[in-house]
N, C-alpha and C positions, 0 to 999 in steps of 0.2 A: 161848603155850600156853594151854589152857583149864583152869581150876580146876574139878575135878569137883564141889566144893561150891558153886561159883558159876557157873551156866551162861552168864551174860552174858559175852561175850568182852571182854577188856580191849584198848583201843586203845593202840597203841604210839605215843607222841609222838615225832615226828621234828623235830628243831630246824630252823627256817628259816635259810636262808643270810642272812648280813648283807647289807643293801641297800648297793649301792655308791654312794657319794656322787658327785654330778656334779662334774666338775673345775671349779674356779673359774677360767674363762678370762678373759683380759683383754678389755675391750670391743672393741678393734680386731680381735682374732681372732674374736669372736662375729659381728661385722658381716661378716667375710670368709666365714663359714660360710653366711650368708643370701644372698650374692651369686649363687650358682647358681640359687636359687629365684626370685629377682627376674628374672634373665635368662631363665629358662624362662617366667615369666608374661608378660614383655614380648614374647618370641618368639611365644607363642600369640596375643596381641592383634594383633601385626603380621600374623601369618598369617591371622587371621580378617578383618582389614581388607582385605588383598590379595585374599582369596577373594571377598569381597563385591563388590569393584571388578571383578574378572574375571568374576564371574557377571552383574553389570549390563552389562558390555561385550558379553556374549553376546547380550543381548536386542536387539530392533530399536531403532534410534534414527533421529531425523529432525530436520531444521532447520525450525523454525516461527517465526512472527512473534508477539512478545509486546509488551505495553505497555512503552514505554521510560520512561514517567512516569505520574503520575496523570492520567487522562483523564475529565473531568466529562461527565455525561450531556448529549447534544446536540452535542458537539464533532465537527466534521468532521475525519477523520483526514488527517494529512499525514506526510511523511517523518520529522519529528522526533517523531512520536507512537509509533513502533514501532522495534524492534530484533530481530535474529536471536538465537535460542537453540536449543541442541540438547537434546532431551529423549529419554528412553528409556522403553520400556514396551510392553506388549502391545497396548494400545488408545490410540493417539495421536490426540487430537482437536485440530486446530488448522488454521491457514491457512498454506500454504507458498508461495502465489502472490501477490506484492505487488499484482498487477492487481485482485485481488478486493477490495482496500481502497480503491480509487480512488473518490472521491465517496461514501463511506459515513459514516454517523453512528452513534455508539454510543448505544444506547438506555438505558444505565445507567452509573453510575460504575464505572470500571475502575481497579484498583490496579496499581502498577508490577510488571512481571514476570508479569502474568496472560496466559495464551495467548489470542489473539484467535480467537473462534469466530463462525461465521456467524449463530448465534442472538443474538449481542450487537450485530449491525449491521443497519442499514437504509439504503436509498438516500436521497440528498437529493432532495426533491421538485423536479421540473422544472416550468417554466412551461408549462401546457397551452395548446391553441389557443383556449380560451374563458376563459382566466385572465389575471390581471395581477398583477405583483409591486409592492406598494405599500410605501413606506418611511414609518415612523411615528417621530416623536421624542417619547418618553414620559418622564414624571417618575415618581419613586417613588410607588407607590400606584395608578398607572394600569394596572399589570399584576401578575400574581401572582409571588411570589418563586420563584426557581428556574426561570423560563421558559427553555426550551431549544429548539434547532432540532428540528423535527419535531412539536412540540406542536400539537394542534388547539385553536383558541381561538374564542370568540364575540367578534365585534367590535361594541362598543356605541358608537353615535354620539350625542354630546351637542351640540345646537345652542342657542345663546343666544337670548334673547327677541328677537323682531323689533320694532325701535323704530318701524317704519312701520306694519306691519299689526297691531301690538299683541298678537301671539301670544306665549304663554309659552314657557318652555324646553321643547325637544322632545328626547326620548330614545328612540332606536330601535336595534334590533339587526339586523344583516344576517341575511337569512333563512338563509343557508348559512354554515357555519363556515369559518374560514380556517386555513391551515397556516403555522407560523413557519418561515421559511427562513434567517434569520440574526439574531443578537443581538449588539450591540456597545455596551458601556458607555463613555461619554465623561465625562471629568473636565474641567470648565470653571471659570472664575473665579466665575461666577454660581451654580455648583452642578453636580451630576452629572445627566446625562440618559442615556437608553438609546435607541439607534436599533434598531428592530425592523422587519425586512422580513417581510411576510406575503403569501401567495398568496390572492387573493380573486377572486370572479367579475368578469369584465370589466365587467359592467353596473353594478357598485357603485362604480366609481372616482369618479364625480362626487359621489356621496353622501358618500364619505370625504373628498374634497377640501373640501366645504362645511361639514364639522363643525367646531364650535368646539373641542371636545376629544374624545378617543377613549379608551375603556377596553377592556382585553382581559380575558377570563375564560377560564381553561383548562378544556377539556372532557376527557372520558375518551378514552383512545387507541383507535384502530381496531384490529381484529384483522388481523394480516398473514398472508398465505398463504405457501406454501413458497418463493416467489421473493422474499420480502421486500417485496412490494407489498401495498397494502390489499386484503383479500378482497372487500370490497364497495365502495360508492361513498364517496368522500371528502367528499361534500357540497359540492364545488367544481366549477364548470364549467357 
């Protein structure tokens, strides 16, 4: 009711109901109450995993060749270098024909499991009609560290002083660069040496044979065309 002498209405206080106390359940019973929630969470995770697997299976897949081990730059590929792997995706870039790897050299270090691509490979240089393959036995310091198959090198010939003619030491470089065809490190009792085979112009074979010592200097690589062959002259021939 409203008091005529006091126009402000009086609020009627309604007592609040007493808060019910949570039952003090034993720990075992409380853990049982959480079991359905955990089961629901695990079910959602399993359903999400299964869905992602099924979704990936819907996409295209293909068997391609990948590196079976670490392949250093300049290595010639062989059957132990590669293995098969199945990959899925919209854009699969890789090699699925083993014949494409025959006689190919990797132009950079390749980690295990890396799909092999044509851009990573180049053909091994063959001996041309005006070329010769020359084997050199070199000591450490006669060639740059990390020399690999396919590197272009300058061949420097050092001839000792001529005891008869009195001429001093002669140092000359071949006019045309050579291409490294193989590198093999040998461990011997007297120390280690490295056998390096290079492709040189046929006309320079006698000059190389008459040199007292030989040095190799690595040159910048040539630009390859779409077929993996040098786009210009190799400087040999």
